[in-house]
LUMDOKOL-266891 format. One line per 5 residues: their letters; for each residue x, y, z of C-alpha. Coordinates in steps of 0.1 Angstrom, whole numbers, plus 5000, padded with zeros to 4 digits. Example, Ala and Ser with C-alpha at 12.3 -4.5 7.8 and 13.67 -1.06 7.14 Angstrom:
<atoms>
AS = 5123:4955:5078 | 5137:4989:5071
</atoms>
This chain:
<atoms>
QVQLV = 3826:4631:5906 | 3794:4637:5886 | 3777:4663:5900 | 3739:4679:5882 | 3727:4709:5902
ESGGG = 3698:4722:5900 | 3684:4761:5912 | 3655:4786:5900 | 3630:4766:5921 | 3604:4785:5940
LVQPG = 3570:4798:5946 | 3553:4813:5914 | 3513:4823:5913 | 3496:4814:5879 | 3509:4830:5847
GSLRL = 3545:4840:5859 | 3579:4830:5850 | 3607:4808:5860 | 3643:4795:5851 | 3656:4770:5861
SCAAS = 3694:4761:5857 | 3709:4725:5858 | 3748:4734:5868 | 3767:4699:5854 | 3810:4689:5866
GFTFS = 3823:4652:5865 | 3816:4647:5831 | 3823:4661:5794 | 3790:4678:5795 | 3788:4687:5753
FYDMS = 3788:4650:5748 | 3753:4639:5770 | 3716:4649:5757 | 3697:4671:5782 | 3665:4666:5794
WYRQA = 3639:4680:5823 | 3622:4659:5836 | 3594:4664:5869 | 3577:4645:5896 | 3543:4663:5907
PGKER = 3529:4642:5944 | 3513:4610:5942 | 3521:4610:5904 | 3548:4591:5880 | 3580:4615:5878
ELVAA = 3579:4626:5838 | 3596:4637:5807 | 3590:4679:5806 | 3617:4686:5775 | 3649:4673:5760
ISATG = 3682:4688:5739 | 3703:4670:5723 | 3742:4676:5725 | 3747:4702:5706 | 3714:4717:5711
GSTNY = 3703:4713:5676 | 3671:4688:5685 | 3647:4697:5708 | 3616:4678:5720 | 3586:4693:5748
ADSVK = 3559:4675:5765 | 3524:4683:5750 | 3517:4697:5782 | 3546:4722:5782 | 3546:4733:5745
GRFTI = 3542:4770:5740 | 3551:4778:5777 | 3587:4762:5784 | 3620:4766:5763 | 3641:4743:5769
SRDNA = 3683:4754:5762 | 3722:4747:5770 | 3756:4763:5769 | 3778:4739:5769 | 3805:4765:5774
KNTMY = 3791:4765:5807 | 3781:4732:5813 | 3747:4744:5823 | 3713:4737:5809 | 3686:4756:5814
LQMNS = 3645:4761:5816 | 3627:4787:5808 | 3590:4787:5820 | 3566:4813:5813 | 3526:4809:5816
LKLDD = 3526:4787:5847 | 3497:4768:5862 | 3487:4754:5890 | 3494:4716:5873 | 3527:4725:5868
TAVYY = 3537:4720:5905 | 3564:4695:5909 | 3600:4691:5917 | 3623:4693:5884 | 3654:4675:5878
CKATY = 3674:4674:5856 | 3695:4647:5832 | 3721:4641:5815 | 3726:4610:5792 | 3752:4595:5767
RWLNY = 3752:4561:5756 | 3736:4539:5786 | 3744:4564:5809 | 3721:4581:5825 | 3729:4613:5858
WGQGT = 3700:4621:5879 | 3703:4652:5895 | 3690:4660:5934 | 3658:4688:5918 | 3647:4716:5928
QVIVS = 3606:4727:5937 | 3587:4741:5920 | 3556:4755:5933 | 3530:4774:5916 | 3504:4788:5941
S = 3478:4819:5939
</atoms>
């Protein structure tokens, strides 16, 4: 069955870095556009970054531009989010999403806490 499993979250100090991974299985990963979303306590889920199926196109929320980098390895069926210069406001549960035409799959999320 379709699975998206996020990993790499944790507790980090402001200014630190984390690398999130999203391992996909059960579908043809290379066909799907992929994205990272996050949801902070009491807030709506928001798009953080997205990458096209081939990896040739990316886009970012203004709040993370220049600090986060999205990438993917279609040979490993895995997407990544490199997060640098983390801020308190980056604290959230981070979710990966796979999209192909009308199909959308979500992972269960990984918690990122930025705290001193």
